[in-house]
N, C-alpha and C positions, 0 to 999 in steps of 0.2 A: 364192768368199772374203766373206764379211759386210764390211762398210764398214768403218773404226772409229766410224763414230757408231751402227753395227748392234750392234758388240760394246757399246758402252757402254750401249744402251740393253738389254740384255741383264742387263747389271751392276745395272742399275738396276732392272729386274724383282727380279733375286736380294735386292738391299738391302730394297725396299717390300715381297718376300715375307715378311723376315726381321722386321720390325714387327709383321707378326701382324693389325692394323686401325690404321686413320690416320683424322685430321679435316685434311683439305687447305685450308689458307686462298686461298681462289678469288675472283678479281676477276675473270674472262673473259681475262688478260693470254693473251700469247701461251707464258710458264713455267708459271704456274697448270694452263691448260687442260691444257698437256701433260702435266704432272703429273699432274693428277688424274686424265686419262684411262690415264696407266700403272699407277695404284693403281689404279684400277675391273680395268683388266688382268689386274694380278701378284695382286690376293688377292680381287676378287669385286666385287660392287657392297654386300653387304652386310655388308660391312667396312672400306666406304668412305662416310667422311662431308662434302662439298662445305659450308665454311662463309663466308658471305661478309657482311662487316660494312658497314652502312650507314649513313651519314656527309654531313654537307654538302660534305667535299671527293672524294667520290666522285662521279661526275657519275652523273645518271638513265640516260643509254645504255649504259653501261659496266656496270652495275646490272643493267639492263634484258637484257644479252646472258647473265650468268653463269644468272637465273631460266629463260630459254630453252634454255640448253646443256643443264643440271641436268633440265630438264621434258622434252628430247626422248629425253634418254637414256638414261629413268629412274633418275636417282642421287639420291640421297636429299640436299638442301642446305636447312641451315637460314640464318635471317639473325640475325645479332648486330646487334644497336644500340649501335653503337662514335660516340659523338661527342666526336669530339676536342677539340675547343675547351674542354668541360667541363674537360678535365686538366689541372692545377694549372701555369701554365707554358707550357704550347702554345699562346697567343694570343701571348706575348711572341715565339714562333717565334727561338728559339736554336739554337746550332750542334748540338744534338743532338735537333732537333725530332723529329727520327725515333724516334730510341731511346725516347721520353716515347709516341709513338704505337703505337709494335709493343708494349714492356713492356704497357700496358693491351691493346691488341688481343687478344694472344697470350693472357696471364692469363683475359679473358672466354673465347676460343675452348677455352683450356683446360676450363675449369670445364661447358662444352656436349660438349667430347668424354669427360667423365669422367660424366657422367650418361648419355653412352650408351653409357657402356663402353666407346669406344674405347683402344688404349693410346696411343697419340701424335698429336701435332700435327705434321704437315708444312708446310712453306713453299717457295716455286718461285723462289729466286734462284738464279743456278748463277756459274758459274767466272767468266764476265766482272764480276759483281757485286762483283767481291774486287779489282778494280781502282781500281774510286770512295771516294768518302767516304759510305760507306754506317753511320752510327751505328746502323742498325736492328737489324745483326746483331748487335750487342752482346749487345741482348733475347735473339735468338734461341738465343745461347750460353748465355747464363743461366738461361733459361726450357728447355733440353736440347730444345727444337725442334729437328726433321731440317730437315735440307737437303739432299733425296735429289739435287737432280739435282748438285747443287754434289759429291757423296757420290759419284759413277760418273763425273767429268770433265767433264760437257757444258758446252761453249759456247754461246752465242746462236743461230750462227750451224747447229751442229749441230741445235739443237732443232728451229730452222724447217724444216731441213732433212729430220727424221724427221719433223714433225707432217703435210708435207705428203704424204712414204709412208702416213702412216698415216691421212691422208684429214682432218684435222682442219681446222676454217674458219680459223683463228687463225695457218696457218703464215705469213702475209706480213702480218698484223696490225701495223702500224705500234707503236714502244712507245708504253706509256703509266705515267705516275708521278701518285699523288697530284697535286689541285690546290695542295695548302699548298707543295706545290715550286715555286710558279711566284712566290711572296713571298721579296724579300730578307732574309736572318740578320738579324732585329732588330726588323723592321716588324710590325706589330699583324696578325696575321690576323682577318678577322673573315668572317662570313656573306655580309654585305654584297658585300664583296670578292670570293669566293668564286666565288658566283653571276656578278659579271661578268666572272669569266675564264670562268668555265663556257661562258657565251654566248658569248662572243667565240671560242672555241675552237671552237664547236660549228658559228658564224657558216664558220670558213675549213673544216671538213671539209664543209659541208655545201655551199660554194662549190667542193669539186674537189681542196681542197690534205689529200698524203698524211698527210703527219709534219707536226704542229704544237705548235707551245708557247706558249703568248702568257705572256710573264711580267709582272707588276705592280713597278713602282717607283713608291709611293706613289700618285697618279691617272695617271699614264703606261704607256699598255703598251708594250709591245716584244715585237714578233711576229717569231718564229724559225718559217724552213720549211726544206725542203732544197734545197741553193743553186740544183741546175736550175730551181727555181720560183720562184727571190727576181724574174727576171724579169716573170713572169707575172702576182705580186703586185704589182706596180710596175705594171704599166698602167693608163693614167689611170680606166678603169671601174671597175676591180678597186677600186684606191686610195680611190677617190672612195666607194665602196660602203663598203665599209671602214671607212675613218671614219667614216664617217657614222653606223654603225652604233654603235662603240666609244663616240662621245660620247653616244650615246643610250644605252647601258650603263653611263655615266657614268665614263668616262674623260676626262680634259682634252686629253690628250695620246695621238697614236699614232706607233711608230718602226717601223721595219723593219731588226732585224739583220744587216747586211750579210756577216757571217761564215756564217749559216746554220743550220738547226740543230743541236745536239749535248747527248746526254744531260748531266745536272748541272753544268750553264752557271751557274748559280748558286751551285758550287763554288768556281770558278775563283778567287774572291775568299780564300776562305782558304789 
């Protein structure tokens, strides 16, 4: 007898088959990788295209992974130049920042899809995303972008479970969100500060910390790591290395969040 997650995967593939052809918004994260794989399985690669947005809020590390995944598996892949900082109001980092970004991004993806004869756009939000503040989902609804994982009732844990069974390299990949999500609402987002955050998070990843966020408050960095790694990051050698590097990147102060990593911590003030 198939597990509940496996039954949902069947529901997912049946839903995708009903779409006929899709352009998948692909970021190389757990959800979009799983969705892209399922779409190719359900529709065949000729009816699927991965589309990745390139901007200063998307780390080079993640971008390179999108290219490598599609190249290795022979999946059509288009790059969408989508610089969020050029969107009116985005730099001001309003509470609906994610809406502004997603609206512009999906309009561009929609044009690429139309130019390539693809019927629908699909994005990778899952059921867990319905419980957080996600203004980007408003843009998804307005533009009739499909959310197959939510349609199939899939939760993050189930997506990881299925990804492992399917041999996807992302099954245990840490969660990621665009670098703009590291800013306090109302604080100006700049390319300089996005670069500071990217360098800071890359350092922590290179040091072996698995799930990291570097939140930016003015010129202060607030580091989030998983609770079990807090003691290791606070060790003298690590602490001194991180502080010195972060100050070189442009931060004046470096702090450690004692609660630890959690998704959407910038939304706690809303």
